[in-house]
Each structure stands twice: as structure tokens, then as C-alpha cells.
C-alpha positions in Angstrom: -36.2 -5.7 -30.8 -35.5 -4.5 -27.3 -31.9 -3.5 -26.5 -30.3 -2.6 -23.2 -27.9 0.3 -22.8 -24.8 -0.9 -21.0 -21.1 -0.8 -21.5 -20.2 -3.6 -19.1 -19.9 -6.3 -21.7 -18.1 -4.0 -24.1 -14.9 -3.4 -22.1 -11.8 -5.2 -23.3 -10.6 -8.1 -21.2 -7.3 -6.3 -20.3 -9.2 -3.7 -18.3 -10.1 -6.3 -15.7 -6.5 -7.4 -15.4 -5.2 -4.0 -14.4 -5.2 -3.3 -10.6 -6.3 0.1 -9.3 -3.4 2.1 -7.9 -3.7 2.1 -4.1 -1.3 5.0 -4.0 -3.2 7.2 -6.4 -6.4 6.6 -4.3 -4.8 7.2 -1.0 -3.2 10.4 -2.3 -6.8 11.8 -2.6 -6.9 11.6 1.2 -3.4 13.2 1.4 -4.7 16.4 -0.2 -6.1 17.3 3.2 -3.5 19.7 4.8 -4.2 18.1 8.2 -2.8 14.8 7.0 0.8 13.8 7.5 1.5 11.6 4.5 4.2 9.0 4.2 2.3 7.5 1.3 3.3 9.1 -2.1 6.6 8.8 -3.8 6.6 12.6 -4.0 9.7 14.8 -4.3 9.9 17.7 -1.9 8.3 20.6 -3.8 10.4 23.1 -1.8 13.3 22.2 -4.0 11.6 22.4 -7.4 13.6 25.0 -9.4 10.5 27.2 -10.0 12.3 30.5 -10.7 15.0 28.9 -12.9 12.3 27.0 -15.0 10.4 30.3 -15.3 13.4 32.1 -16.6 14.2 29.2 -18.9 10.7 29.2 -20.3 10.9 33.0 -20.9 14.1 32.5 -22.9 12.6 29.7 -25.0 9.6 31.9 -25.9 11.9 34.8 -26.7 14.4 33.0 -28.8 12.7 29.9 -30.2 9.0 30.1 -29.4 7.7 29.1 -32.9 9.9 26.1 -33.0 9.1 25.0 -29.5 5.3 25.3 -30.1 5.4 23.2 -33.3 5.2 19.4 -33.7 8.5 17.7 -33.4 10.1 14.2 -34.0 8.8 11.3 -32.0 12.3 10.5 -30.8 12.4 13.8 -28.9 14.4 17.1 -29.0 17.8 16.1 -30.2 19.8 18.5 -28.0 18.1 17.1 -24.9 19.0 13.5 -26.0 22.6 14.8 -26.5 22.6 16.1 -23.0 21.5 12.7 -21.6 24.1 11.0 -23.7 26.8 13.3 -22.4 25.7 12.6 -18.8 26.1 8.9 -19.2 29.5 9.3 -20.7 30.5 11.7 -17.9 29.2 9.6 -15.0 29.7 6.0 -16.2 31.9 6.2 -19.2 29.1 4.8 -21.3 29.0 5.6 -25.0 25.3 5.9 -25.7 24.6 7.8 -28.9 21.5 10.1 -28.9 20.0 7.9 -31.6 19.6 5.2 -28.9 17.7 7.5 -26.6 13.9 8.0 -26.8 12.2 10.8 -24.8 9.1 9.6 -23.1 6.3 11.0 -20.9 8.1 10.0 -17.7 9.6 6.6 -17.4 6.1 5.3 -16.9 5.4 5.6 -20.6 8.5 3.8 -21.3 7.1 0.8 -19.4 3.9 1.0 -21.5 5.9 1.0 -24.7 8.0 -2.0 -23.6 4.8 -3.9 -22.8 3.4 -3.1 -26.3 6.7 -4.2 -27.9 7.3 -7.4 -26.1 4.4 -8.9 -24.1 1.9 -11.2 -25.5 -0.8 -12.6 -23.2 0.6 -15.4 -21.1 4.3 -14.4 -21.5 6.4 -14.7 -18.4 7.6 -11.5 -16.8 9.9 -11.6 -13.8 9.5 -8.9 -11.0 11.4 -8.2 -7.8 9.6 -9.3 -4.7 8.3 -6.7 -3.7 8.3 -4.3 -6.7 7.1 -0.9 -7.9 3.3 -0.9 -7.9 3.2 1.3 -11.1 5.1 -1.3 -13.0 2.8 -4.1 -11.9 -0.2 -1.9 -12.9 1.2 -0.9 -16.3 2.5 -4.4 -17.3 -0.7 -6.1 -16.1 -2.5 -4.5 -19.0 -0.7 -6.9 -21.4 -1.8 -9.9 -19.4 1.5 -11.6 -18.6 2.2 -14.3 -16.1 4.2 -12.6 -13.3 6.9 -14.5 -11.5 8.9 -13.0 -8.6 12.5 -13.1 -7.4 13.4 -12.6 -3.8 15.2 -9.5 -2.6 17.9 -9.6 0.0 19.6 -6.6 1.7 22.2 -6.4 -1.1 19.9 -7.0 -4.1 18.2 -9.9 -5.8 18.8 -13.5 -4.6 21.0 -15.0 -7.3 20.0 -18.6 -6.6 16.3 -17.7 -6.8 17.0 -15.7 -10.0 18.5 -18.9 -11.6 15.6 -21.0 -10.4 13.0 -18.5 -11.8 14.8 -18.3 -15.2 15.1 -22.1 -15.4 11.4 -22.7 -14.5 9.9 -20.9 -17.4 11.0 -18.9 -20.5 11.2 -15.4 -18.9 10.8 -12.7 -21.6 11.4 -9.7 -19.4 13.0 -9.1 -16.0 12.0 -5.7 -14.4 14.5 -4.4 -11.9 15.2 -1.2 -9.9 18.9 -1.7 -8.8 19.3 1.8 -7.2 17.4 2.5 -4.0 14.5 0.3 -5.0 10.9 1.2 -4.8 9.4 0.2 -2.3 12.3 -1.1 -0.2 15.1 1.4 -0.7 17.5 -1.5 -1.3 20.5 -1.0 -3.6 22.1 -3.9 -5.5 25.8 -4.3 -4.5 28.4 -4.4 -7.3 28.9 -8.1 -6.8 25.2 -8.8 -7.1 25.0 -6.7 -10.3 27.8 -8.7 -11.9 26.5 -12.0 -10.8 22.9 -11.2 -11.9 23.9 -10.1 -15.3 26.2 -13.2 -15.8 23.2 -15.4 -15.0 20.8 -13.4 -17.2 23.2 -13.4 -20.1 22.7 -17.2 -20.3 19.0 -16.8 -21.0 17.0 -15.2 -23.8 15.6 -12.5 -21.4 15.5 -8.7 -21.8 16.4 -6.7 -18.7 14.5 -3.6 -17.8 16.6 -1.4 -15.6 14.4 1.3 -14.1 16.6 4.1 -12.6 14.6 7.0 -11.3 16.5 7.3 -8.1 20.1 6.8 -9.2 21.1 10.4 -8.7 19.7 10.5 -5.1 22.5 8.7 -3.3 23.8 9.7 0.1 27.1 7.9 0.5 29.3 5.4 -1.0 30.6 5.0 -4.6 28.5 5.2 -7.7 27.9 1.7 -9.1 27.8 0.7 -12.7 24.3 0.3 -14.3 23.2 -3.1 -15.3 23.1 -1.8 -18.8 26.9 -1.5 -18.8 27.3 -5.3 -18.5 24.9 -6.3 -21.3 23.8 -3.3 -23.3 22.4 -5.3 -26.2 19.8 -7.0 -24.0 19.1 -4.2 -21.4 16.6 -1.4 -21.6 17.7 1.5 -19.3 15.0 3.9 -18.1 15.6 7.4 -16.6 13.5 10.3 -15.4 13.6 14.0 -14.6 10.7 13.6 -12.2 12.7 13.0 -9.0 15.6 15.4 -9.7 13.9 18.3 -11.5 10.0 18.2 -11.3 7.4 15.4 -11.9 5.0 17.9 -13.5 7.3 18.1 -16.6 6.4 14.4 -17.3 9.7 13.8 -19.1 11.8 10.7 -19.0 13.7 8.5 -21.4 14.5 5.1 -22.6 18.0 3.8 -23.7 18.1 0.6 -25.7 19.5 -1.0 -28.9 18.7 0.7 -32.2 16.3 -2.1 -33.0 14.3 -1.7 -29.8 14.3 2.1 -30.1 12.9 1.8 -33.6 10.0 -0.4 -32.4 9.4 1.8 -29.4 9.3 4.9 -31.6 6.6 3.3 -33.8 4.6 2.5 -30.7 5.0 6.0 -29.4 3.9 7.5 -32.7 0.7 5.5 -32.5 0.2 6.6 -28.9 0.9 10.4 -28.7 3.1 11.4 -31.7 5.8 12.8 -29.4 6.3 14.1 -25.8 5.7 17.8 -25.2 8.0 19.8 -27.5 7.7 23.0 -25.4 8.6 21.3 -22.1 11.5 19.6 -23.7 12.9 22.9 -24.9 12.4 24.5 -21.5 14.0 21.6 -19.7 17.0 21.6 -22.0 17.4 25.3 -21.5 17.3 24.8 -17.7 19.8 21.9 -17.8 22.3 23.9 -19.8 21.9 27.3 -18.1 22.2 26.1 -14.5 24.3 23.6 -12.6 22.4 20.4 -12.5 25.0 18.8 -10.2 24.6 21.6 -7.7 20.8 21.2 -7.8 21.1 17.5 -7.3 23.6 17.9 -4.4 21.0 20.1 -2.6 18.4 17.4 -3.0 20.9 14.7 -1.8 21.7 16.7 1.4 18.1 17.4 2.3 16.9 13.9 1.6 19.9 12.5 3.6 18.8 14.5 6.6 15.2 13.4 6.2 16.3 9.8 5.9 18.4 10.2 9.0 15.4 11.6 10.8 13.2 8.7 9.8 15.8 6.1 10.9 16.1 7.9 14.2 12.3 7.8 14.7 12.1 4.1 13.8 14.8 3.3 16.4 13.5 5.6 19.1 9.7 5.3 18.8 9.0 1.8 17.5 9.2 -1.5 19.3 12.5 -3.4 18.7 10.4 -6.3 17.2 10.0 -4.4 13.9 12.5 -4.7 11.0 13.4 -1.9 8.6 15.7 -1.2 5.7 18.5 1.5 5.9 18.4 3.1 2.5 21.6 4.7 1.2 19.6 6.8 -1.2 16.2 7.3 -2.8 13.0 8.2 -1.0 11.7 5.2 0.8 12.1 3.0 3.9 10.5 -0.5 4.1 9.1 -1.7 7.5 8.2 -5.2 8.5 5.8 -5.4 11.4 5.5 -8.1 14.1 3.4 -11.1 13.1 0.5 -9.9 15.3 -0.1 -6.9 13.2 -1.1 -6.3 9.6 -0.2 -3.1 7.9 -3.8 -2.4 6.9 -4.9 -2.8 10.5 -2.3 -0.2 11.4 -3.3 2.1 8.6 -6.9 2.1 9.8 -5.8 3.4 13.2 -3.3 5.8 11.6 -6.0 7.4 9.5 -7.9 8.2 12.6 -4.9 10.2 13.7 -4.5 11.9 10.3 -1.5 9.8 9.2 -1.3 7.7 6.0 1.2 5.4 4.5 1.1 2.6 1.9 0.6 -1.0 3.1 3.1 -3.3 1.5 0.7 -5.8 0.1 0.1 -3.5 -2.9 3.7 -4.1 -4.0 3.5 -7.9 -4.6 2.5 -9.7 -7.8 1.3 -12.7 -5.7 1.1 -13.9 -2.1 1.5 -10.4 -0.5 3.2 -10.0 2.8 0.6 -8.2 4.9 3.1 -7.3 7.6 5.0 -4.8 5.5 4.6 -1.1 4.7 6.4 1.6 2.8 7.3 5.0 4.3 8.3 8.0 2.2 10.6 10.4 3.9 11.4 12.9 1.1 8.2 15.0 1.4 7.7 15.3 5.2 9.4 18.1 7.2 11.2 17.1 10.4 8.7 18.3 13.1 5.7 16.7 11.4 7.7 13.5 10.8 8.8 13.1 14.4 5.3 13.8 15.7 3.6 11.3 13.3 6.3 8.6 13.7 6.0 8.9 17.5 2.2 8.3 17.1 2.7 5.4 14.7 5.3 3.8 17.0 2.9 4.0 19.9 0.2 2.4 17.8 2.5 -0.5 16.9 3.5 -1.0 20.5 -0.1 -1.1 21.7 -1.1 -3.6 19.0 1.7 -5.9 19.9 0.7 -5.8 23.6 -2.9 -6.7 22.7 
């Protein structure tokens, strides 16, 4: 009997439902030093605490090396969870015991665990429109039906939220209330309150992804969505944007029941996050002033945000629209109707400039006139030069 050697018909159906990350692919181009990249959501490496982490690692090896190199509990290094718990109490007056915190491999793994816990094929999952591409990619693996809720300048549209929740039984609502990726929008306090009042009437779990909450430039700190409805909210955090993404450490806050389920899923996936990196990170967090470190990042990113806003106003036609982020790492641009973002990208690449077209951030019916610009990882002179070039391209395409 003749057999053919092929794997094509052996792949699981879920593989075909997961979109390739446009960002990861375009970052391959960004490795060229001649490229000015507004594409990745990359923190500025000039402010990674390299020396401090080096000293922290040395102390860990000197004082607790054998413990740090051993297997550990799935939930994560307890002192690190205590530190996170204390920060929530200090910043928001939230009483979150360490037992309700699970250390993950970045908040991205937390999304994967949530999908494993909650999503059956065909379940309805509500996303912001537009939303974080990595969440779309991760949750697509579980084959849900995505629905979208509109974003306004002050957060999600409350009427549309009610309509979406009424139209189908929404199991999960994924949100980024602080300096949203990709738009940079921050939910106002009023929108937070109204949204959680509406969501409280439905049997829906809220996922509050908060990787950018520490990186705010002005205004008051606003309460997390979690504070309004902790029993039905999963709060995600990350050290990637404030300390270093190479650590691959984040966390999940949820009810004891959800944490138990997530812990079982994590045991099956990887046993636990890196014990050594958890020890090193904890040593760093307790030996140095985290607030001073974050303040430095805030000041630098504020300047870079201001530079990008200045460039958008000075170099681009007045027919474009753009957000004015009060924190985070991104600005969102809407081009005139005559131009698509991918058309602009093709011309930009010829001039060694890259960005992410906005169509990658939509679950359906993408807006092809939108694009995301990252300002955190481009120094001022390069930013001004590239933005001047981009603005000229937009102006020439509008004239055509």
C-alpha cells in the first residue's frame, strides 16, 4: 500500500484559525539598523536597569542560588506575589491577597490560560474595536466568535456595549482601559463606572489587561475596572514595559476559583515560570526604588510623545486625525479616505521607515485608513526626520 508523506492533513483545525502576527513579521525588517521603526511595541532599551539587574542576579546566586535554580510552585515565588499585592494596596487601596495572584510568562501567557479555562469553540468574546493584535492572535486559537465594541476618545461606547451584550451571550470581554494598544486611549472614570454597571447585569467575565498603567504622563490615577467588580474581573499585569520584556514575567489577579483553574492549566503547560528570573526580579524590586525608575520612564516617554504630537501637527496634512495619548507607548492615526495605510507603508519602506497598518488590529471589517505609531523606542532626531518624510508622503498621496 502506497502512502504519502505529508503533515498538511494532520494539523489541528485551530492552527488555521490563528492569524500570523504582522508585528512579529515586520520586526524582522526592523532589525536592519538603517530602518526607523515605529512598528513594535518596544520599550526603550536605554532605560533597562541592566547594572541593577546584574547586581541583583549576583546577590541571588551568592545568597540563595540553590533555591533559585530548583523547581518551584506553579503559583510563583511567594515574596514576588506579596510585592505585587502590596503595590495594589499602596496605589489603589485594593486588598488582593498573594493567593489570588498567579505569576505568568508575561501577561500574554495569562491570555492563553484564560482561553483554556473559558473558551469553547463558538463562544462569543467581545473585543474593543480596534484591539491588541496579540490578544486576537492568542484567543483565536480557541475558535471563538469575536464581536467588537466601538471605542470613543474617552473609552468604550456604552450604548454599543449594551447592544453587543444583548445581542449574544458574551462569555468574555477583553479590555485595555489604560492607554490602549493600539490607540493610546484611556477610559475616563465615568466610562469605567458606567461600563462595569452595564457588565454587572450580564454573565460576562471582564479581562482587564493593564501593561501600560504605570506609564502615565499627567492627570490622576484612575481605579482599575477590577475595583468595581472583583469577583467577575481578571486583572493582568506585566513587568515587560516597566522593567524589561526579556524577563518574560507578568501576573494574573482573579478570584480564588479562577486562579485554581488557571494554576492547573499552567501546570500542564510549563510547570511554572522561571524561578531564577523571579528571584532576580524580586531582589531588584526590593533593593532599588521602583517608583524612581518608573518616573524616569514616564519623563522620557512624555518627551517622546510630545515630539511625535509636534511632528504630526507640523509635518502632516490637517486632513489626518490622531489620538493624543496621556500615557503608554502609541499614537493612532487615521488617514484621509484617498489613502490606505498599506499603500503608505509600501512607500515608507522604500525610505527605510516602518509602522503597523491598523487593519491588523480589527477582529472584522478592518479600517484600512488607520495606522499605529510607537514613540517609545525612537530617539528625537530620527523621529523628526522620519515623521517629516512620512508627512510628505501623505501630502503627496492626497494631492494625487
